N, C-alpha and C positions, 0 to 999 in steps of 0.2 A: 329428637332423641335418636341415637343409633345404638344398635346392639350387635354383638358379634356372635356368629354361628360357626360351628365346625361341621359343614354340610355333608350331603350325600346324594345319590341319584336313583332314578326310576328303573324299573325292569326294562330289559331289552325289548325293542319294538318287535312285533310279530314278523316272522319271515327273516329275521336277521340272525347272524351267528351269535352264540353266547358271548356276553360282554366279558372283556379281559379284566374288568375292574372288580374290586371286592364288593361283596354284598353290603357291607357297612357303608361304603361310599355311595352305592346306588340307592340304598334306603334313605340316606341322609338327603340326597338330592330330591327324592320324592317328597320329603317333609318340608321343603323350602316354602316360604310364604309367597303369595302373589303380590308382593310389594316392591317399590323401587329400592335399588341397592347396588352394591359393588361386590363382585366375586373375584377370588384369587385362586389360581391352580398351582399346585406344587408337585414336584416329582419325588422319587424315592430318596434322593439326597437332600431334600428340603429346599431345592432351588426353585425360585419363583419363575413359573413359565409364562403366565398371562394374567393381566388384570383387565376386567371388563365391567361395564355398567349395564343396567337393565331397568326398564319401567316395571317389568314383572320378572322377578328373580326366578320363579318356578319355571315359567315358559322358556326363558332364555337359557338357563343352565341345562334344563332337560334336553334341549335340542342338540347339545353336544354329544349326549350319550345315547340318543335314540336313532341317530343316522349312521350310515356306513361311510366312513372316511378312508377306507383302505387305499393305499398307494398314493396318498397326498401328504403334503407337509403338515396340514392341519391334522390328518390322521396320525401322523407321527407324534404330534404334540398331545392329542387326546389319549393316545396309548400310554403316554408317560405319566398321566395324572394319577396320583395315589391319594392326594389330600386336597381339600378345599377349605377356604374360609370365606365367609360372606359378612357384609355389614349392611343392615337395613337402615335406610335414611328416610327423610320426610318427603323429598321431592326428587324429580329427575335432575333438576339443576344442582341440587346438593350432591347427588350421585356422580354427576359429571365432574364437579370440583374435586371430590374425594378420589375419583378414578385417576385424574391427572396428577394429583398430589402424589399418589402411590407410584404412578409410572415414573415421575421425575425422581423420586427418592430411591426407588428399588430397581429401576431399569430392567423390567422383565424381558425374557428372551424373545417373545413373540409379539410384542407391542411395537407400533411405530414409535420411534424414540428420537427426539431432537437433542442435540447437545445443549446443556444448560449454560449458554453463553450470553449473559446479559451485561457484560462489563462494557457497556457503551460509553464512549467518551462524551464529555460536555465541554462547553465553552463557559468559563467562569469569569465573572467580573467581581473583584474583591470589595468587601465592605460597603455594599450599596444598599443593604436592607435598612429601611427607615428606622426600625426599632433599634438598630445598632448605631446608626450614624447620629441619631438625635438623643441618645441616652447619656446625658451628663456631659463630661468634659470634651473639649475639642479633640478630635482624633489626631494621632501622630501624623507627620507629613506623608508617610507611605500609605496611610489609609485615607488621608484627605484627597489623594490623587489615585483613585482605583486603577488597578491594572487588569488587563485581559490575560487569560492563561488557558492552556489546554489542561483538562482535569479529568481524572478517572478515579473514583473511590467514593468514600462516605461523604454525604452532603453536610456542609457546615452552615448553620442557619444565618450566620452573619453575612454570607455572600449570596450573589445571584448566579443561577445556573441556567444555561440555555441549551436545549437539545431534547433528547439525546441525538447524537450524530451516528451515522452508520459506520464511520471509520475515523481513524486518527487524521487521515488526509483531509477529510471533510472539515474537521475542526480547524486545522491549520490553514486551510484555504479561506475559511470564514474570518479567521484572525487577520490574515493578510488583507482581506477585503476591508475590514473595519479599520485597519491601520491606514489604508489609502484614503478612506473617506473621513473618519473621525479622529485619526491620529492619536489614539490612546496608547499609553505605555504598555510594554510587555516585559520589562526588566524585573528581576527579582528585587524584593524589598531591600536586601542587603546591598545590592548594587546601587539602587536608587538612593539610599541614604549616604553613600560615599562618593557620589559623582561630584566633580569640580568643574567639569565642562561637558557640553552636550555630546552625545554619542553619534555614531554614524546614522542611526535611524532618524535623528533630527535633521541631519544634513540632506538626506534624500526625501524629506517631507513625509516620513511615516510616524513621527512623534512630535509633540509640541514642546518637548523639553521641560516638563514640570520639575525634573530633578534639580535644575539650576535656576528655577524661578523665572522661566521665560513665558509662563502663562500663569494667571492667577487661579485661585481655587474656584471662583464663581464661573469663569469661562470654561475651565476644564470640566466642571460639573455639568454644564450645558451639553458638552460633547458626550459625556457619559450617558446622560438622559436620552439624547438623540440616538446613541448606539443601542441602548436597551429598547427603545421604541421600535427601531428598525428590526431588531431581533424578534420582537413580538409581532411583526408584520404590519406595523402602523407606518408604512412607507410614505403614504401621501401626507399624513400629518407631519412627518419629519420634513418633507420638502416644503410644505406650507410654512412651517416655523422658520426654516432657513431663509425662505424668501422674505418673510417679514423682517428678519434681522438684517438681511442684505439691504432692503429698502430703507430701514432706519439709519443704517450707517451712511448710505448715499445721501439722504436728506441732511445729515450733519456734515456732509462733505468729507467723510472719512472713507476715502475711496480705496485705500489699501485694504482696510478691513472688509469693505464690501467685495473687493476682488477675491479675497481669501474665501469668503462664503460662497461666492459665485463658483469658484473652482471646486469647492466642496460639493455643491449641488450638481455640477457637471460630472464629478466622479461617481456620485450616488446614482445619477441617471444612467451612466454607462454600466454600472453594476446591475441595475434593474433590467436593462436591455439584454445583458448577457444571460440572464435567467431564461432558460428555454420555455418554461411554463410558470407563469406567476399569476396568482389569483388571490386577491385580498379577502374574498368571501370565505375561503376555507383556510383557517389558521393552522390547525393541527390535524393531520390525516395520515393514516398508514395505508399503503396500497400493497395488496398481497396477490401475487400471481403464482399459479402452480403449473408445473410441467411434469408429466409422468412418461417415462420411456425406458425400455430395456430393463425393467425390474428396478429402476432407480427413480427417484423423484427429487425435484428442486422446488423450494418455496422462495420466491424472491420478494424481499421486503423493501419497499421504497418509503422513505420518510419525508413527509411534508411538515415543516415547522415554520410558523410565522408566515405561511403562504408561500414559502420557498422550498423547492425540491432540493433536499440535502444530499441525496445519493441513495444507493441500493446496497443490500447485502444478501447474498444467497445462502440458504440453509439446505443441507442434504440429510434427510432422516435415515435412520437404520431400520432394518426389518420390514421394509415395505412389502415384499412378496408374501411373507408369512402373515402379516396383518391383513393383506388383501384377500387371502384365502379364507381367513376367519370371517371377514366382512361378507364374502360371497356366501358362506354358510349361513350367516345370519339373515342375509337379504332374501334367501329362499322363502322365508316366512314373511309375507308382506305386513302382517300385523305386528311383527317384531322389528321392522325397519325403523331406525331412529332418525330423527332430524331430517336434514335436506337430502341425505343420500338416497332416500327412496324415490326422489324425482329423477334420478339419473338411471337410465335403463342399461347402458352398456358398461362393461367392466372398467375400462380406463377412466370414464367419468366418475364412477363410484369411488374408485381408488383416489382420484384427484380430490374429490370432496372429503374423503376420509383423511387424507394427508393434510389438507387445509385446516380442517377442524381440529386435528391433533396438534398442529402448529399453534393455532390461536389459543387453544386451551392451555398448552404447556408454556408458551412464550409469555402470555400475559398474566399467568397465574401469580397472584401476590405482588404485582407491580403496577405502577401507574401506566395508563394507556390513553390514547386519544379517544374521543367519543364517536369518531366516524372511521369505519374501515371500508375501503373500496376493494372488492374481491373479484377474482376471475371466475369463481364458482359460488353457487348459493350456499349460505351458511344456515344451519338449523336453528330454529327459534330457541330450543332448550339451551344451546350454548350461549346465545346472546342474553337470555334471561339469567344464566349463571354469572356471566361477566357483569351484567347490570347489578345483580345482587352483590357481587364482590366489590365493585367500585362505588356503588351508591349513586351512580348517574346512568342515564339511559345510553346504552351502546347500540349504535345502528350499523348494519352492514349493507353496503350498497352494491348490488349485483347489476350488471348491464348499465353502467353509468353513462352520462352524457357530457358533452362539452369538454372542459378542461380535465375533469375526472377521467373521461374516456382516454384522453391523451396520456395522462399519468399511468393508467392501467395498461395501455398498449406498450408504453416504454418498459414497464415492469415485466410484462409478458415476454417481450423481446429479450430482455436481460435474463429471464428464467430459462428461455430456450437456449441461449448462448452458453450460460453457465452449466446447464446439464449436458449439452453436447461436449463441452470442454472436459467435464468430469468423466464422461464415458470414454472419450478419446484417451485421457490420461490413464484411466484404469486399464484400458486395453493395452496401452503401451507398457504399463507397469507389469501386467501379467505376462507380456511377451518377454520382458527382461527377466522375470523370475524363471520362466521356462528355459530361457537361454542359459542362465547360470546353472540350473539343475542339469541340463544336458552337458555343459562344459565340465562339471565336476562329478558327473555320474550319480547325481542324487535322484531319489525316487520322484517321478513326475506325475504320479496318478492322483495325488492330493496336493497340488501346488499351493492351495490356500492355507494348508496346515504347515507348510515349510517355515521353520523358525530359524532366524539367524540372529546371533548376538555378537556385537562388535565392541571391542575395548580400545581405549586410548588413554594416554597419560599426558597431563599438562602441568607445567609449573613455570615460574620465572626465576631462572638461575637457582633452582633448588628450593625456592620459597613457595609455600602454600600448594604443595603437590596434591593434585586431585586426579582420580581415575573416573572414567565414565563407562557405563555399559548401556548401549542402546539396543532396541529390539525391533526386528523386522519380521512381520507375520501378516498373513492374509493380504499379501501384495502391498503392504504399506507400513510405514513406521508407526510403532505403537508407543507413543510418547508417555502414556499413563504407566508404562512398565519400565521406563528409564530409571536408572539408579546412578547416584554419584557416591564415590567412596573417598573419604578423607584419609590420605596415606600418612601414617605416622611410624616412628621408630626405625627409619631408614636414613642413610646418608643422603643429604640434599642433592638432587640431580641424578640419583641412581635409578634410571628408568627400569632396569631389569628387576631390581628389588621391588619397585612399585608394582610392576606387572605380576610378579610372583604373589605379592600380598593380595591384590585384588582378585586374582583367579582362585586363590585358596578361600577367600571369603565368599566368593560367588558360588563356587561349586563344591566346597567342603561338605556342606549339609546335604546337598543333593546326592553326592557320592555315598555318604553314610546311609541316607534313606534307601538308596538303591541296594546297598549291601544288606540292609535289614529285610527288604522285600525278598531278595534272593534267599536269604537264610530261612525265612518263613516258608517259602515255596519249596525249597529243596533240603538243604542241610546247613548247620551253623558254619559261618565263615570266620576268618580271623578278626581280631579286634579292630575297631575303627582306627583309621589312620589319623594321627594328630595333625591338625591343619595349621598349627603355629600362630595363626592370627585370630584374634577374638572377633566376634560379630560386631559390626559397627553400630553403636547405639544411636548415631546420628542419622541412620538411614530412615527412609520413609516407612511408616507403619503399613503392613499388608496383612491380609487375613491369615489365620494360623496355618492353612494349607497352602499358602503361597508366600512363605517367608523369603523365597528366592526371587520373587517377582514373576514366577510362572503362574499361568492361569489356574491350573489344577494339578495337584500332586507333584511328586519328584520327577520332573521331566527334563532331560538334557535337550539343548537345541540341536537342530540338524547340522548346524555349521557355527563355528566360533571363529570370527574374524579378528585378527590382531593387526593393529596399525604398526607395522614394523617388518623388518627383514629377518635374516637368519638368527640374529641374537635374540630378538624377542620371541621368535618361534621356538628356539631351543629352551628358553625359560618356560614357556607354556608347556612344552613337551615334558619337562621335568615335573611340573606340577601335576599334569594328567597322569604320569606314571606313578607318582606318589599316591594319588587318589584312586588309581585303578580304573581310569576312564579311557575311552576310545581315542587313540591318537589321531585317527583319520578325520576327526571333527575339526582339527585345528588348521586354519589357513592364514598365512601372513600376507599382508599387502605391502610389497617391497617397492620403494621408489625406483623409477627407471633411470636411464642415463640422463644426467643433468637435472634430475628431479622433475622432469617435464610431465605434465598431465597427459594421460593416454598411453604412457610407456610403462605403467606399473606391471609388475610380475607377481604371480601368486606363488608363495612358498609353502610347502607342506611339511608337517611334523612327522609323518609316517614314512619318510624316505622317498616319496615320489619326486620326479624331476620338476623343476620350476616350469610354470606355464605362463606364456604371454598370450593374452586373449585377443589383442588387436585394439588399436585406438578407437575404432568405430564399432566395437563389439557391444551388443546390448547387455551381455553379462558383465562386462567391465563397467559399463555405466551404472549398473545396480550396485556393484561392489564399491565404486567411487561414491555413490550417493550415501550408502550406509557408513562408509569410512568418514566422509566429510561431516555427517551428522554427529558421529561419535566425537570428532574433533571439536565441533562447535559446542556440543554439550559439555565437554570437559573444560574447554577454555573459558566459557562463561562462568562455570562454577569456580574455577581457579581465580578468576578476576574478582568475583564477589568475595571469596575468602581472603584474598590479598588486600582488598579495600577495607575489609573489616579489621584485619590485623593492623594496617597502617593508620587508620583513622580512629582506632580505639572504639569499635562499634558497641562495646559493652559498657562504656564509661557512664552513659546516662543511667543505666540500670543500677549503678553503684552509688548514685547520689541520693542521700536520704530525702524523702519527701516527694520524689519523682516516681510515681507509680505507672502502671501500664497506660492509663488513660492520658495522663499528662505527657508521658513520653510520646505517645501517638500524636497528640496535638502539636508538640514541639517539632517532631519529624515532618509532619504534614505541613506545618506553617513555614518551615525553613528548608524543606526539601531534602533533609538528611542530616547526619551527624556533623558533617563539615559546615553546613549552613548554620546549625545551632552554635557551633564553636566560633563562627565568624560574627555572630550577632552580638550587639551591645546589650548591656543590662536593660536599657530603655526598650529595645526591641523585644527582649524576652518578656518584659512586663506586659506587652500587648497580647500575649497568649492567654486565653481563658484559663483561670485557675492558678496562674503563676504570679505570686506576690512579689513585692520588691525584694524581700529577704531571700525568697527562694531563687529569684532571678540572679541575685548576687552569688548565692551558693553554686548555682549552675555555672555561672561565668568563671568563678574561681576553680571549680573542679575541672573544667575543660581547658584552662590555661595554666 
């Protein structure tokens, strides 16, 4: 059972200055129970500051308000607390799970936070589940000969999935490996159904040619079974089975078939020798190594699946310094130190343990995970108990491993060191570029992290599917969550000036109006709002009410508005800013240099300043080019997607009676898109779950 509180806190400790918090808040904290639970701190604007867990809510929460934190970042946070909420739970494990659920969903400002990126790719082998292959009628040829494919998305019970893999490259490398050894097909079903002669993959011995009946279903099925056993780590069993088949062919004097299997065994042996660390006793293991340096941290995750090392992926959490100070505050009271972090005496080790436990809790929350974790630092028992409770199977964390696990951990630790060093170098370089640009353009350089740059670009194909993009640079990096695309309508195709006018009006019209209202409230009434001529784009991404413009808080103009273009585009931007009453000095155009060569770009200003050439090796120009190129990339990908939708009739499936969202999703997933559905036969359409013969015929007719 859990119950919600709206808490409060105790009187100030003797000898300390009077508390800046309200009496109600302090009294509520004093009334907290000595039970396990989760607490949440909010500021005056209702923004969530921090989420924490405790074995004893009263002791843990009281410690924030009884100590002096002046001059520290944690003191800054505590000073902003005006409201608290708590939830009492039954156990510390339950508190830990709730804490990390809230951290992931609410992203508090002072918690260690990892990006929720679990879109790992898988290797899929189609139609190999027994319940599907033996259920009734003989499968169609494309299902009788399963294919290997790279896959990322929702799992379909009819197919087998292997992984997850740390990257798309790792999946494709495994597919190449299986092609060499087991020669399974990778072609789409529509291609498979329409082949009349074997493709190049057959010629180079990467496929057995099932599309043109060069191998029977039984022999192909054996190859599929061997491939699946290999992916599960049963390599020795696969080699033994191949050897038996080779000897059987030799006894029958079928030397060509025996030679084929011999070559297959040789290829498999080469693959196994290429694997740097291979151990069949550990099937599925995740190896986690942590490195903390310079206020940043890296968790390197190495994945072992089927006894094979599939690769690594680094993760870089946010808010490490803030969370470390809070941990330091909590660790002052030994009785309140949770988990394994109490065994680490020095601050870097405590922070490393804290980062590792935060990663494990957030990363594996609500997802399948291996039963063994090999870690560079000890993991607290409460966390392992919580994961065990969640998965229903015993989860073990091995610290200070031996033999092959030690080799895996050393490799992961080395990769964590390299990844963090690279990140720190890149951040240092990026900050240097930001400072160089601020100096070149005379921008304030006291708060470079707050410097905000927005860049616009227009993209179309001969006037078709015109799209505008706005990308944002802030805190020394691109803020892709704040990117926006604008569908440009009501202009002559190919008129880039009109497109730029429309996107700037839509982007800054509301900001200009809000700024005028603020001025009118603070001083005196101003003239009526300027008409922006272009309606808000209903297709834009939804943002919070106070950030309709994509800005983080309130009506704020960027410090710099980059326009991908020369005098013409800058003149149009100047007209828009004059109309809206905005500062012209914000506008900077990026004009192509002589021969449109990279590094020869010049900056054009809307306020009458002379053009500036920064120099091809200028750090400032490198930053400008980076932002400009990102705006171009974002615009052109949106334009291509819109153009493809127009040309292929992306909404046709939605107009077919009987094809709802679920069936439409199955069709698109099965055939890889609208074009694949359109090229499929009625028989192919019938193989999709929920598509009857009558509906398949209706779909075929509608798309043709």
